[in-house]
C-alpha positions in Angstrom: 118.5 100.6 115.5 119.8 97.6 117.5 119.9 94.5 115.4 119.6 91.2 117.3 119.6 87.5 116.4 118.1 84.9 118.7 118.6 81.3 117.8 116.0 78.7 118.7 113.5 81.6 119.0 110.4 79.7 118.0 109.6 78.5 121.5 110.6 78.5 125.2 113.3 80.8 126.4 114.3 81.9 122.9 110.8 83.0 122.1 110.4 84.9 125.4 113.8 86.5 125.0 112.9 87.6 121.5 109.6 89.0 122.7 111.3 91.0 125.5 114.0 92.4 123.1 111.3 93.4 120.6 109.6 95.3 123.4 113.0 97.0 124.2 113.0 98.4 120.6 115.4 95.9 119.0 115.0 94.7 115.4 114.9 91.0 116.3 115.5 88.1 113.9 113.7 85.1 115.3 115.9 82.3 114.1 114.8 78.7 113.8 115.8 75.6 111.7 112.2 75.3 110.3 111.0 78.1 108.0 107.4 77.7 109.0 108.2 77.9 112.8 110.5 80.9 112.2 107.8 82.6 110.2 105.1 82.0 112.8 107.2 83.1 115.7 108.2 86.3 113.8 104.6 87.2 113.0 103.6 86.6 116.6 106.5 88.6 118.1 106.7 91.5 115.6 110.2 90.2 114.7 111.8 89.1 111.4 112.1 85.4 110.5 115.5 83.9 109.9 116.1 80.3 108.7 119.1 79.1 110.7 120.0 75.5 111.6 123.0 75.6 113.9 124.1 72.1 112.8 124.2 73.1 109.1 127.2 75.2 108.0 125.6 76.4 104.8 122.4 77.4 106.7 124.4 79.4 109.2 126.4 81.1 106.4 123.2 82.1 104.5 121.6 83.5 107.6 124.7 85.6 108.3 124.7 86.8 104.7 121.1 87.8 105.0 121.7 89.9 108.0 124.8 91.4 106.5 122.8 92.4 103.3 120.0 93.9 105.3 122.0 95.8 108.0 125.8 95.4 107.5 126.3 94.8 111.2 124.9 92.8 114.1 124.6 94.3 117.7 123.4 91.3 119.7 123.6 87.5 119.2 121.8 85.2 121.6 123.0 81.6 121.2 119.9 79.9 122.7 119.3 76.9 120.4 120.0 73.6 122.2 119.0 70.0 122.8 119.1 67.9 126.0 120.0 64.5 124.6 117.7 62.6 127.0 118.3 61.5 130.6 120.3 58.3 130.3 122.3 56.7 133.1 126.0 57.6 132.8 127.0 54.1 131.7 124.4 54.0 129.0 125.7 57.1 127.2 127.1 56.3 123.8 129.4 58.2 121.5 126.5 58.9 119.2 124.5 60.4 122.1 127.4 62.6 122.9 128.1 63.7 119.3 124.5 64.7 118.7 124.3 67.0 121.7 127.8 68.5 121.3 127.1 69.2 117.6 124.1 71.4 118.5 125.0 72.8 121.9 128.8 73.4 121.4 129.9 73.1 117.7 126.6 74.9 116.8 127.7 78.0 118.8 131.1 77.9 117.1 129.5 77.7 113.7 127.2 80.7 114.5 130.0 82.8 116.0 132.3 82.1 113.1 129.8 83.4 110.7 128.5 86.4 112.7 131.7 87.6 114.4 132.6 89.9 111.4 129.1 91.5 111.7 129.4 91.9 115.5 132.8 93.5 115.0 131.0 96.3 113.0 128.7 97.1 115.9 129.5 100.0 118.2 128.9 97.7 121.2 128.5 94.1 120.2 127.1 91.6 122.6 127.1 87.8 122.7 124.9 85.8 125.1 125.5 82.1 125.3 122.7 80.3 127.1 124.3 77.9 129.5 123.2 76.1 132.6 124.0 75.6 136.2 124.4 71.9 135.2 127.6 73.0 133.5 129.0 74.5 136.7 131.6 72.3 138.4 131.0 74.2 141.7 127.3 73.6 141.6 127.5 69.9 140.6 129.9 69.3 143.4 127.6 70.9 146.0 125.4 68.2 147.5 122.9 70.8 148.7 122.1 71.9 145.1 119.7 70.2 142.7 122.4 70.2 140.0 124.4 67.6 142.0 121.5 65.1 141.5 121.2 65.2 137.7 122.9 62.5 135.6 123.1 63.5 131.9 126.6 63.2 130.5 126.0 64.9 127.1 124.0 67.8 128.3 126.0 68.7 131.4 129.4 68.3 129.5 128.0 70.4 126.6 127.1 73.3 129.0 130.5 73.1 130.7 132.1 73.4 127.3 129.9 76.4 126.5 131.3 78.1 129.6 134.9 77.6 128.4 133.9 78.7 124.9 132.6 81.9 126.4 135.8 82.7 128.2 138.0 82.0 125.1 135.9 84.2 122.8 135.7 87.0 125.5 139.5 87.1 125.7 139.9 87.0 121.9 137.4 89.8 121.3 137.7 92.3 124.2 135.6 94.8 122.2 132.6 92.6 122.6 130.6 91.7 125.7 130.6 87.8 125.6 128.9 86.1 128.5 127.3 82.8 129.4 123.9 82.9 131.2 122.3 80.3 133.5 118.6 80.9 133.2 117.8 78.6 136.1 115.4 75.6 136.2 112.8 76.8 133.8 109.8 74.8 132.6 110.3 74.3 128.8 110.1 71.6 126.3 113.8 70.9 126.8 113.1 69.4 130.3 109.6 68.2 129.8 108.3 71.3 131.6 109.8 70.0 134.9 111.5 73.3 135.8 110.2 75.4 138.7 110.5 78.8 137.0 108.3 80.3 134.3 109.9 81.2 130.9 109.4 84.9 131.9 111.6 84.3 134.9 114.2 82.2 133.0 114.5 84.8 130.3 115.1 87.6 132.7 118.9 87.1 133.1 119.3 86.4 129.3 117.6 89.7 128.5 119.7 91.5 131.0 122.9 90.1 129.4 121.7 91.0 126.0 121.2 94.7 127.1 124.7 95.1 128.5 126.6 98.2 127.5 130.3 98.6 126.7 131.1 98.9 130.4 129.3 95.6 131.3 131.1 92.4 132.3 132.6 90.0 129.7 133.8 86.5 130.0 131.4 86.0 133.0 129.0 83.4 134.2 125.7 85.2 134.9 122.4 84.1 136.5 119.4 85.6 138.0 121.5 87.1 140.9 124.1 88.6 138.6 127.8 87.5 138.2 128.0 83.9 139.6 131.0 81.7 140.6 131.9 79.1 137.9 
């Protein structure tokens, strides 16, 4: 049995990722911060509901304890939950804007990893997938030919750059795990007002691939639909 937790699994990329992993035979916990949404998603997906708010330390602790009591270990963790913080001009960004986005997109991942790492360590081949973005890639944002260079969103882009560095640090600290960051590409979801050009099925593909990595797969890497990508 492969036990998997997907955060933010009640819609969008998280929902599709959970659906695909259920189809792969995983025992999937569809995690969401609202119990009704978690329950509805779990029923629709054939998954198990998990109440988990990445901004709430106690909620995360309880979620980890629930999985520990049920299974004793965790095989795959997909850190998908995130917010975009709106599309303000750079000069209009406030400290409050920044704090709100970082608390979910960056500190939230740290909260979840801190709680679940002991369980991942008990897996024979633990995997962590951090859902990032090409908007967090310095190379892409500096490339005038790419769409990422034309997006101004200080909190979101900075948060995704931070997720990339988090990934590298955790991968180095836990060489027995496969810890990677995945850019799903410009996917049409609630997060971007359905402005992306990809379907959720297309966007979830590299996330699912990373979740299915074996012990010989890459770690500390930036992955996208084409495989390992430059930072």
